[in-house]
C-alpha positions in Angstrom: -42.0 -13.6 25.2 -39.9 -10.8 25.3 -41.6 -7.0 24.6 -39.9 -4.1 23.2 -39.8 -2.3 26.7 -37.7 -5.3 27.7 -35.6 -5.5 25.0 -35.4 -1.5 25.0 -34.3 -1.9 28.8 -31.8 -4.5 28.0 -30.2 -2.1 25.4 -30.4 0.7 27.5 -28.2 -0.7 30.3 -25.7 -2.4 27.7 -25.0 0.8 26.3 -24.7 2.8 30.0 -22.2 0.3 31.0 -20.2 0.9 27.3 -20.5 4.4 28.3 -19.5 3.9 32.0 -16.4 1.6 31.0 -15.1 3.9 28.1 -14.6 6.8 30.8 -13.6 4.9 33.4 -10.8 3.7 31.4 -8.8 6.3 31.9 -9.1 6.4 35.9 -7.6 2.9 35.8 -4.6 4.4 33.5 -4.8 2.4 30.5 -3.2 3.2 27.8 -0.2 5.7 26.9 -3.0 8.9 25.4 -2.6 12.0 27.2 -6.6 11.9 26.2 -9.5 10.2 25.3 -8.1 8.0 22.7 -9.7 6.6 19.2 -11.5 3.5 20.9 -12.9 5.6 23.9 -14.5 8.3 21.9 -16.2 5.3 19.6 -17.1 3.7 22.9 -19.1 7.1 23.9 -20.7 7.2 20.6 -21.6 3.8 20.5 -23.0 3.9 24.1 -24.8 6.8 23.5 -26.6 5.1 20.3 -27.2 2.1 22.0 -28.7 4.4 25.3 -31.2 6.3 22.7 -32.2 3.0 20.7 -33.1 1.4 24.0 -35.3 4.2 25.0 -36.8 4.5 22.0 -37.4 1.2 22.6 -38.7 1.4 25.7 -41.8 4.1 24.5 -42.8 1.4 22.1 -44.8 -0.1 24.9 -45.6 -4.0 25.6 -45.5 -5.3 22.3 -43.7 -8.0 21.6 -40.4 -7.5 19.9 
């Protein structure tokens, strides 16, 4: 059975990957925007939200999810 801590860690890692991916797209030269594009901003916000939710779930302990 999966616990809230494990689910929180999974969500936190996915949010971090989304956040990192949104930031590294500029370094790869994808897109024609001079700055962060609208989808990158959305990715940053969703990644940050996922990190927050994951952290909150991790604090809930080892109870079943």
